[in-house]
TORLUMZA-721393 format. One record per residue (C-alpha): residue in one letter; x, y, z. Coordinates in steps of 0.02 Angstrom, whole numbers, plus 32768, in hexadecimal, padded with zeros to 4 digits. Example, Ala and Ser with C-alpha at 12.3 -4.5 7.8 and 13.67 -1.06 7.14 Angstrom:
TORLUMZA-721393
[a [8267 7F1F 8186]]
[s [82AC 7FCB 8165]]
end
This chain:
TORLUMZA-721393
[m [8419 7FEC 851F]]
[r [8363 801B 8529]]
[t [82F3 7FEC 85B9]]
[a [8247 7FAB 8596]]
[k [81A8 8005 85C3]]
[l [810E 7FA4 85F9]]
[g [80A9 7F68 8562]]
[l [8011 7EFD 8547]]
[l [8027 7E91 84AC]]
[v [8064 7DE0 8492]]
[v [80EC 7D87 8432]]
[c [8099 7D29 83A5]]
[a [8130 7CBD 8379]]
[a [8133 7C0B 83B8]]
[a [81CF 7C3D 8418]]
[l [8249 7CCD 841F]]
[i [82EA 7CAD 83C4]]
[a [8390 7C98 8417]]
[g [844A 7CA9 8408]]
[r [8474 7D42 83A3]]
[t [83BE 7D5B 836F]]
[g [835F 7D50 8412]]
[p [8357 7D1E 84C7]]
[r [8318 7C6C 84B9]]
[v [835B 7BDC 8451]]
[r [82F2 7B7F 83D5]]
[a [832F 7B42 832C]]
[q [82B0 7B62 82A5]]
[s [82AA 7B80 81EA]]
[r [8205 7BDD 81EB]]
[p [81F4 7C99 8202]]
[s [81D8 7CDC 82B0]]
[t [814E 7D5D 82C1]]
[i [8166 7DDD 834A]]
[a [80DB 7E43 839A]]
[a [812E 7E71 843E]]
[t [80F2 7EF3 84BA]]
[a [80E0 7E8F 855A]]
[l [816D 7EC7 85CD]]
[a [81D3 7E26 85CC]]
[d [81C2 7E0F 8510]]
[v [81F1 7EC3 84EA]]
[r [828C 7EB7 8558]]
[a [82C1 7E15 8505]]
[w [82A6 7E52 8454]]
[d [82F0 7EFD 8477]]
[g [8394 7EAC 84A7]]
[a [838A 7E38 8413]]
[v [8370 7EC9 839A]]
[d [8407 7F24 83E2]]
[r [8475 7E8A 83D2]]
[m [8439 7E66 8321]]
[t [845C 7F1B 82F1]]
[r [850C 7F12 8335]]
[d [8536 7E72 82D7]]
[g [84E7 7EAD 8234]]
[t [8453 7E36 8234]]
[l [83E1 7ECE 823D]]
[r [83FE 7F76 81E9]]
[v [8399 8013 8206]]
[r [8337 803E 816A]]
[a [82DE 80D8 81AD]]
[r [82BC 813D 824A]]
[s [8224 81AC 8258]]
[e [81DA 8217 82E0]]
[d [8123 81FC 8307]]
[v [80C1 829A 82DE]]
[l [8024 8254 8333]]
[l [8081 8231 83D5]]
[p [8112 82AB 83F2]]
[g [81A5 8255 8444]]
[r [8188 81AE 83F1]]
[l [8208 816B 8375]]
[h [81F2 80DD 82F8]]
[e [8288 807C 82B8]]
[r [827A 8002 8225]]
[f [82FE 7F7A 8219]]
[d [831E 7F06 8186]]
[q [836A 7E5A 81A0]]
[y [840D 7E30 8146]]
[f [8474 7D93 8130]]
[d [8529 7DA8 80F7]]
[g [84FF 7E55 80B7]]
[v [8466 7E23 8051]]
[r [83B8 7E5C 8084]]
[v [833B 7DD5 80B5]]
[f [8298 7DF9 805A]]
[g [820A 7E09 80D8]]
[g [827E 7E08 816E]]
[d [8263 7EAA 81CC]]
[l [8239 7EF4 8277]]
[v [81EA 7F94 82B5]]
[r [821D 7FD6 8360]]
[q [81B9 8061 83B5]]
[t [8210 80C5 843E]]
[e [81E9 8158 84AE]]
[n [827C 81BA 84F6]]
[g [82EB 8123 84D8]]
[v [8271 80A9 852A]]
[t [822D 8020 84BA]]
[i [816F 8012 84B1]]
[s [8154 7F8B 842F]]
[i [81AC 7F20 83AC]]
[f [8153 7ED2 8317]]
[g [819C 7E70 8289]]
[t [81D1 7DD1 8232]]
[i [8280 7D88 822D]]
[y [82CC 7CE8 81E6]]
[p [8340 7CA8 826F]]
[d [8392 7C18 8214]]
[v [83A5 7C5E 8165]]
[s [844C 7C23 8121]]
[v [8476 7C30 8068]]
[d [8517 7C41 8004]]
[v [8507 7CF5 7FC7]]
[a [8591 7CE7 7F45]]
[t [854F 7CFE 7E95]]
[t [85A3 7D0C 7DEC]]
[m [850D 7D63 7D9E]]
[a [851B 7E1F 7D8E]]
[p [8484 7E93 7DA0]]
[d [848B 7EBB 7CE6]]
[d [8484 7E01 7CBE]]
[a [83EF 7DEF 7D32]]
[r [8397 7E80 7CDB]]
[a [83B7 7E2F 7C32]]
[i [836A 7D8B 7C6E]]
[i [82D0 7DE5 7CB1]]
[v [82BF 7E41 7C0B]]
[r [82C1 7D99 7BB1]]
[l [8248 7D48 7C2B]]
[s [81CD 7DD8 7C2C]]
[g [81DE 7E14 7B78]]
[v [81E9 7EC4 7BBD]]
[e [8273 7F42 7B99]]
[i [82B9 7F85 7C3C]]
[g [831F 8024 7C4B]]
[a [83D2 8021 7C89]]
[s [839F 8089 7D1F]]
[r [833D 7FF6 7D65]]
[v [83BE 7F92 7DC6]]
[p [8388 7EE8 7E0B]]
[e [8399 7ED2 7EC7]]
[l [83F5 7E3B 7F0E]]
[l [838F 7DE9 7F99]]
[l [837B 7D4D 8000]]
[l [82CA 7D0E 7FE2]]
[p [8283 7C99 8068]]
[d [8209 7C15 802C]]
[e [8176 7BBA 807A]]
[a [81DE 7B1C 8091]]
[g [8253 7B75 810A]]
[g [82E5 7B90 8095]]
[a [8322 7C29 8039]]
[r [836B 7C52 7F8F]]
[l [83DE 7CD9 7F4E]]
[v [8379 7D3C 7ECF]]
[y [8374 7DDB 7E69]]
[r [82D6 7E43 7E73]]
[l [8294 7EBD 7DF0]]
[k [81EB 7F04 7DBC]]
[t [81AA 7F06 7D0A]]
[f [810D 7F53 7CBF]]
[a [80AD 7F03 7C31]]
[v [7FFE 7ED2 7BFE]]
[p [7FA1 7E88 7C59]]
[d [7FFF 7EAA 7CFA]]
[a [8098 7EED 7D4F]]
[i [8105 7E62 7D91]]
[e [818D 7E60 7E14]]
[y [8207 7DD7 7DE0]]
[f [8274 7D76 7E59]]
[i [82F3 7D0F 7DF7]]
[d [8377 7C97 7E37]]
[a [841B 7CF8 7E40]]
[r [847B 7C61 7E00]]
[t [840A 7C0B 7D81]]
[g [8399 7C9A 7D4A]]
[a [82FD 7C31 7D66]]
[i [825D 7C85 7DA3]]
[v [8249 7C66 7E5D]]
[r [81B2 7CD4 7E7F]]
[r [8145 7D56 7E2C]]
[l [80E2 7DDB 7E88]]
[g [806F 7E67 7E51]]
[a [80CC 7F0B 7E3F]]
[a [8034 7F77 7E12]]
[e [7FD0 7F88 7EB0]]
[r [7F26 7FB4 7E6E]]
[q [7EA7 7FE8 7E4F]]
[s [8190 856D 7D45]]
[a [8110 85F0 7D89]]
[s [807A 85A6 7DE1]]
[a [7FC5 85CB 7DB8]]
[l [7F18 8594 7DEE]]
[g [7EAA 8543 7D6D]]
[t [7DF5 8510 7D71]]
[g [7D92 8487 7D1E]]
[k [7D0A 8407 7D33]]
[g [7D31 8359 7D6F]]
[v [7CF3 82B5 7D29]]
[l [7C50 82C6 7D8A]]
[g [7C36 837A 7D51]]
[d [7C6A 83C9 7DF6]]
[d [7CCE 846B 7DF7]]
[k [7D83 845D 7E2F]]
[k [7E1B 84CB 7E45]]
[v [7EBD 8486 7DFF]]
[s [7F6D 84BC 7E28]]
[v [7FCB 84CC 7D83]]
[a [8068 851B 7D3C]]
[t [8091 8580 7CA1]]
[l [80F9 8532 7C17]]
[s [8118 8597 7B79]]
[s [806B 85D3 7B46]]
[n [800C 8548 7BA0]]
[f [7FDD 8514 7C4E]]
[v [8014 8468 7C87]]
[a [7FD8 83F7 7D14]]
[a [8069 8415 7D8A]]
[d [8048 844A 7E3E]]
[l [80CB 84C5 7E7B]]
[l [8069 84FD 7F14]]
[r [8075 8463 7F83]]
[p [811B 8426 7FC8]]
[p [8129 8390 7F52]]
[s [8122 839C 7E96]]
[i [807B 8356 7E58]]
[r [8079 8339 7D9D]]
[t [7FF7 82EF 7D29]]
[y [8030 82A9 7C82]]
[d [7FBC 8285 7BF0]]
[l [8001 81F1 7B8D]]
[r [7F80 8210 7B03]]
[a [7F59 8158 7AE5]]
[k [8010 8127 7AC9]]
[l [800D 8082 7B26]]
[s [80BA 804B 7AF0]]
[r [8103 80F0 7B30]]
[t [80A5 80D9 7BD3]]
[l [80F4 802D 7BEA]]
[d [81A0 806D 7BBA]]
[f [8190 80F6 7C3D]]
[l [8159 807C 7CC4]]
[n [81ED 800B 7C9A]]
[g [826B 8099 7C9F]]
[v [8292 8093 7BE5]]
[v [825A 8146 7BC7]]
[g [8237 81DC 7C34]]
[l [81A4 8251 7C26]]
[v [81C8 82FC 7BDF]]
[a [8172 83A5 7BD8]]
[s [810D 8376 7B3E]]
[d [80BE 82E6 7BA2]]
[f [806D 835C 7C20]]
[a [7FB0 836B 7C27]]
[l [7F9A 841D 7BE9]]
[s [7F1C 84A5 7BC3]]
[a [7F29 8544 7B5D]]
[t [7ECD 85A3 7BE7]]
[t [7EB6 8592 7CA2]]
[t [7E09 8549 7C7F]]
[w [7E29 8490 7C64]]
[s [7DBA 8429 7BF2]]
[d [7DFA 8379 7C18]]
[p [7D9C 833C 7CB4]]
[v [7E17 82AC 7CCB]]
[a [7EAC 8321 7CDB]]
[v [7E46 8391 7D4E]]
[d [7E18 8304 7DC5]]
[a [7EC2 82AE 7DC3]]
[q [7F1F 834E 7DEC]]
[a [7EA1 8391 7E6B]]
[y [7E7F 82ED 7EC6]]
[v [7F37 82C2 7EDC]]
[g [7F4F 836C 7F2D]]
[d [7EB9 8348 7F9C]]
[v [7F00 82A1 7FD3]]
[y [7FA8 82F0 7FFB]]
[d [7F4D 8372 8066]]
[f [7EE5 82EA 80BB]]
[y [7F7F 8289 80F1]]
[f [7FD3 8328 812F]]
[k [7F3D 8372 818A]]
[r [7F03 82CE 81D8]]
[f [7FA8 8279 81FF]]
[g [8030 82FB 81E5]]
[r [8078 8292 8157]]
[r [80D8 82EC 80CD]]
[g [80B3 8286 8032]]
[l [80D1 81D1 800A]]
[d [817E 81C7 8056]]
[n [815C 8249 80DE]]
[k [81E4 82B2 808A]]
[n [8179 8304 8003]]
[i [81AF 8295 7F74]]
[g [8162 82C9 7ECD]]
[l [80C4 8278 7E8B]]
[v [809F 8247 7DD7]]
[n [7FF5 8224 7D88]]
[v [7FE4 81CB 7CE1]]
[i [7F3F 81E3 7C87]]
[h [7EFC 81AD 7BDD]]
[p [7F73 8119 7BC3]]
[v [7EF3 80D8 7B43]]
[r [7E63 811E 7ADE]]
[r [7DB4 80F8 7B1F]]
[d [7D69 80CC 7A76]]
[d [7DF5 804F 7A54]]
[v [7DAF 7FDD 7ADA]]
[f [7D50 7F79 7A55]]
[t [7DF3 7F40 7A04]]
[a [7E5D 7F36 7AA1]]
[s [7E8C 7E8F 7AED]]
[n [7E3C 7E58 7B8F]]
[d [7EE2 7E74 7BE7]]
[v [7EED 7F28 7BAB]]
[v [7E38 7F47 7BDC]]
[g [7E56 7F00 7C8A]]
[t [7EF4 7F65 7CA6]]
[f [7EDA 800D 7C51]]
[y [7E1E 8020 7C40]]
[v [7DC8 7FD9 7CDA]]
[n [7E57 7FEC 7D55]]
[a [7EC7 8067 7DAD]]
[f [7F6C 803A 7DFC]]
[y [8001 8078 7E5F]]
[a [8099 804D 7DF6]]
[g [811B 806B 7E7C]]
[n [8199 80F9 7E78]]
[w [810E 8176 7EA4]]
[v [80B2 815B 7DFF]]
[m [7FF5 8142 7DF0]]
[v [7F9D 8106 7D51]]
[y [7EE2 8122 7D37]]
[g [7E77 80BE 7CC0]]
[e [7E06 8106 7C39]]
[g [7D66 80AF 7C6A]]
[l [7CEB 8079 7BE4]]
[p [7C8D 80D9 7B5D]]
[a [7BDB 8115 7B80]]
[g [7B5F 8087 7B76]]
[v [7BE2 7FFF 7B90]]
[t [7BDB 7F9E 7C33]]
[l [7C41 7F19 7C89]]
[r [7BE0 7E9E 7CF5]]
[g [7B50 7F17 7CF0]]
[q [7BB4 7FAE 7D2B]]
[r [7BE7 804D 7CD2]]
[w [7C9F 807C 7CE4]]
[n [7CCA 8134 7CDA]]
[y [7D7A 817D 7CDC]]
[l [7DCF 8134 7D77]]
[a [7E21 81DB 7DA2]]
[g [7D74 821E 7DCA]]
[a [7D6B 81C5 7E73]]
[l [7DBF 8210 7F0B]]
[d [7DC0 8169 7F67]]
[i [7E17 8112 7ED6]]
[i [7E9F 8196 7ECC]]
[a [7EB6 8191 7F89]]
[h [7EBC 80D2 7F7E]]
[e [7F48 80D6 7EFC]]
[l [7FAD 815B 7F56]]
[s [7F9D 80F7 7FF7]]
[h [7FF7 8067 7FA1]]
[g [8085 80E3 7F92]]
[v [807B 810A 804B]]
[t [8087 804F 806D]]
[e [811C 8041 7FF7]]
[f [817A 80C4 805C]]
[s [8145 8085 8108]]
[s [8117 7FD1 8133]]
[g [813C 7F8E 8084]]
[l [80B6 7F08 809A]]
[i [80E5 7E78 8026]]
[y [8063 7E62 7F9D]]
[r [802C 7DAF 7FBB]]
[n [7FB9 7D4F 8032]]
[e [7F8C 7DA7 80D5]]
[s [800E 7E32 80C9]]
[g [7FD2 7E57 8019]]
[a [7F1D 7E5C 8054]]
[l [7F52 7ED5 80DE]]
[n [7FA8 7F3F 8058]]
[e [7F07 7F4C 7FF5]]
[a [7E9D 7F64 8092]]
[f [7F03 7FF9 80CD]]
[s [7EE6 804C 8023]]
[d [7E2A 8033 802C]]
[i [7E27 8072 80E0]]
[m [7E87 8110 80B4]]
[g [7E22 8127 8014]]
[t [7D83 8124 807B]]
[a [7DCD 8195 8101]]
[a [7DFE 8217 807E]]
[e [7D4E 8214 8038]]
[f [7D02 8236 80E4]]
[f [7D84 82BF 8101]]
[y [7D48 8323 8069]]
[q [7C98 82EB 803E]]
[p [7BF4 82EC 80A0]]
[p [7BB1 8241 80D3]]
[g [7B25 81FD 8067]]
[n [7AFA 819A 7FCC]]
[g [7B1A 81D1 7F1A]]
[p [7BA3 822E 7EBC]]
[l [7C24 828F 7F20]]
[k [7BE2 824B 7FC5]]
[a [7C48 81ED 8046]]
[e [7C14 8138 8064]]
[y [7C61 808F 8083]]
[l [7C67 8057 7FCE]]
[m [7D03 805B 7F62]]
[g [7CFF 80B0 7EB8]]
[e [7C44 80D1 7EBE]]
[d [7C54 817B 7E69]]
[v [7C9B 8134 7DC7]]
[i [7C67 807C 7DCB]]
[t [7BAA 8081 7DC9]]
[p [7B3E 8043 7E10]]
[g [7B8C 800E 7EB4]]
[g [7C4A 8016 7EA9]]
[i [7CB7 7F7B 7EBB]]
[r [7CCB 7F5A 7F76]]
[s [7C6F 7F80 8017]]
[l [7CC1 7F9C 80C0]]
[a [7C17 7F9B 8116]]
[n [7BDB 7EF7 80C9]]
[p [7C60 7E97 8067]]
[t [7BE6 7E0A 8043]]
[q [7B88 7E83 7FD1]]
[f [7C0F 7E5F 7F50]]
[g [7C2C 7DAA 7F82]]
[d [7CC4 7DD4 7FEB]]
[p [7CEC 7D8A 8097]]
[d [7CBD 7DEC 8133]]
[h [7D0D 7D73 81AE]]
[y [7DB2 7D15 81BF]]
[r [7D51 7C72 81BB]]
[k [7D2E 7C9A 8104]]
[y [7DE2 7CC4 80D8]]
[v [7E04 7C84 8028]]
[n [7EA4 7C1F 801B]]
[l [7EE9 7C30 7F6B]]
[p [7F95 7C18 7F1C]]
[a [7FFF 7CB5 7F28]]
[d [8014 7CCA 7E6B]]
[p [7FD5 7D4A 7DEC]]
[g [7F48 7CDA 7DB2]]
[h [7F00 7CD3 7E62]]
[d [7F19 7D8A 7E91]]
[y [7FB3 7D61 7EF8]]
[g [7F50 7CFE 7F76]]
[g [7EAB 7D5C 7F60]]
[v [7EE8 7E02 7FA3]]
[h [7E52 7E63 7F5D]]
[t [7DDC 7DE3 7FA9]]
[n [7E24 7DC6 8057]]
[m [7E47 7E7F 8072]]
[n [7D8E 7E98 8094]]
[i [7D9B 7E3F 813C]]
[v [7E12 7EC9 8174]]
[t [7DB1 7F5B 812B]]
[h [7D13 7F1A 817C]]
[a [7D6C 7F1C 8225]]
[y [7D97 7FD3 8204]]
[y [7CE1 7FFA 81DA]]
[l [7CA2 7FA5 8278]]
[a [7D22 8001 82E3]]
[v [7CDE 80A7 82A2]]
[e [7C25 808A 828B]]
[g [7C03 7FF4 82F9]]
[g [7B89 7F6B 82CC]]
[t [7B7E 7EAF 82C0]]
[n [7BE8 7E3D 8255]]
[l [7B73 7DD1 81EC]]
[t [7BDC 7D34 81FA]]
[s [7C0D 7D33 82B2]]
[g [7B73 7D8D 82F3]]
[l [7BE6 7DF0 8367]]
[s [7BBD 7EA7 8384]]
[v [7C39 7F37 838C]]
[q [7C24 7FDA 83E9]]
[g [7C76 804E 836C]]
[i [7CCC 80F1 8394]]
[g [7C42 814E 8336]]
[p [7C4C 81B8 8296]]
[g [7C71 8254 82FB]]
[n [7D14 8205 8336]]
[r [7D45 81AB 8296]]
[d [7DEA 820A 8294]]
[q [7E21 81A2 832A]]
[i [7E0F 80FE 82CB]]
[e [7E5D 814B 8230]]
[k [7EF6 817B 8298]]
[v [7EFC 80D0 82EB]]
[f [7EFE 8074 8244]]
[y [7F73 80F1 81F3]]
[r [7FEE 80E8 8283]]
[g [7FE3 802B 828F]]
[f [7FFA 800C 81D5]]
[t [8081 808D 81B2]]
[q [80E8 8094 8252]]
[l [80D6 7FED 82AD]]
[m [80B1 7F6F 8223]]
[p [813A 7EFC 81DD]]
[s [813C 7EC9 8126]]
[s [8107 7E14 8142]]
[a [8079 7E3C 81BA]]
[t [7FE7 7DC5 81CD]]
[f [7F36 7DF5 81FC]]
[s [7F60 7DC4 82AF]]
[v [7FF3 7E3C 82B1]]
[a [7F83 7EC3 8266]]
[r [7F0C 7EAA 82F8]]
[a [7F9D 7EBA 8373]]
[v [7FE8 7F57 8326]]
[t [7F42 7FB3 8317]]
[i [7F14 7F8A 83CB]]
[q [7FC0 7FC7 83FF]]
[a [7FA8 8065 8398]]
[a [7F01 8085 83ED]]
[r [7F51 8071 8499]]
[d [7FE2 80E1 846A]]
[l [7F71 816B 8428]]
[y [7EDB 8164 849C]]
[g [7F0A 80F9 8531]]
[v [7EEB 804B 8575]]
[g [7E31 802C 8587]]
[s [7E05 80BD 8514]]
[a [7D6D 80BB 84A3]]
[a [7DE1 80AF 840D]]
[e [7E39 8015 8453]]
[r [7D91 7FC5 847C]]
[s [7D4A 7FE6 83CF]]
[v [7DE3 7FA4 8373]]
[t [7DF0 7F08 83E1]]
[q [7D37 7EDF 83CF]]
[a [7D3E 7EFA 8313]]
[w [7DCE 7E81 82F7]]
[t [7D79 7E00 8367]]
[a [7CD5 7E14 8308]]
[v [7D2B 7DEC 8261]]
[g [7D82 7D55 82AD]]
[v [7E35 7D95 82B6]]
[q [7E90 7D6B 8358]]
end
């Protein structure tokens, strides 16, 4: 049994749970949100976690040592009922030398469902194939889950991702009837080694780690710990979709390749070079080894369509494979073609999406989220998912590029190097693009594909603006509250605070309020109570209206 160490947070749940799940009794059908670091709360929840682990209600998903704070350990627990995982039910416990520091998470204390089902996984896959119209490879096995709903109940479902135009969809179907229960976005957007050279999309010179294959050089990085490969699908959209759905695998002939070490395709040059840069950024700044922190391989997909075919492509294809980039799950990134010269969308020119470091870092950061907090892609947790990617995309840009305006300069705009003029979002001033800068302006939308799963790309800007204020300082336009930022010279402190909070302390169903709590806790852990980092982060969240 662990003993609790003094902490400074609060329990956000209406009450702690009792019986086998916690130290106080209160029947409820709603989820309980835990943000416990105050001494009494940590002690209570620490005992509850141990009891729930012993009786099988919680199972350890992962344990990881904290490279930013040696001696700290993070344990992630998933909630189970009768052997079936409860979707969105998870906890994160932080300890130091066996002493618990904090516990964050969401659990469903009264979930109770008959988990017997006569439907086999293959039958579930067949139903999802019929519902989606997408062929799915036999290697994609649906996961049996308990899915809580907003009404306080739960249903036994199968879960599986599919990829099609216009979007990737994560299906949750009733494990008895086969009916669709929920749909979520699955594409979170936006040999011997050698060294190649080439010019990127913006005409800048780059070095590219490549490999030899027969008489050619292919975009395969054999120098870094993980395999980094770039595949050129050569405008074969159906093959791209078949690959994403596990129907076919990519082979040697799909590699982006060059007859010499001087590469002529700027898209392949940028995709291969920038992914390596982002890997290095995560390792040098945070000590992280790739998306899963275990050097899992990385796959880029470029040229899924032909640029000049945009005039005959459907709007859905244009929105997915031309003016978009997305993380497809399973460590795969897909980069859109942009638009031909002279063609604009809403007054902006769209170049190849692989030509922007912040976009590539954004997409890879979705992979980091997949392998850490697993933030569920809807409503506030979905907005946090997108916000973390913009924050890390911006941080990577400042890590490599000098501050300033214009191409290849670090600034607080997203995608500004390839979406001109202006990019698509601003961390410094979200209202520039009509996005909310304060929780008072949070946009409540249905959590379905037609409404961006609860407006995740809209509401995310509240969070990214808090990050900006914590670094740079300034005044929130809506609240009028000022923030004393940490200052650009110390931006790495806020980067580490948000990285640590989002990847090591954050549960999958986190709200903005929980995000505030975990980042404040991360600042205290890293830099101390009353530190400038804690002050800046606390003031920033208050300025954007998140309590």
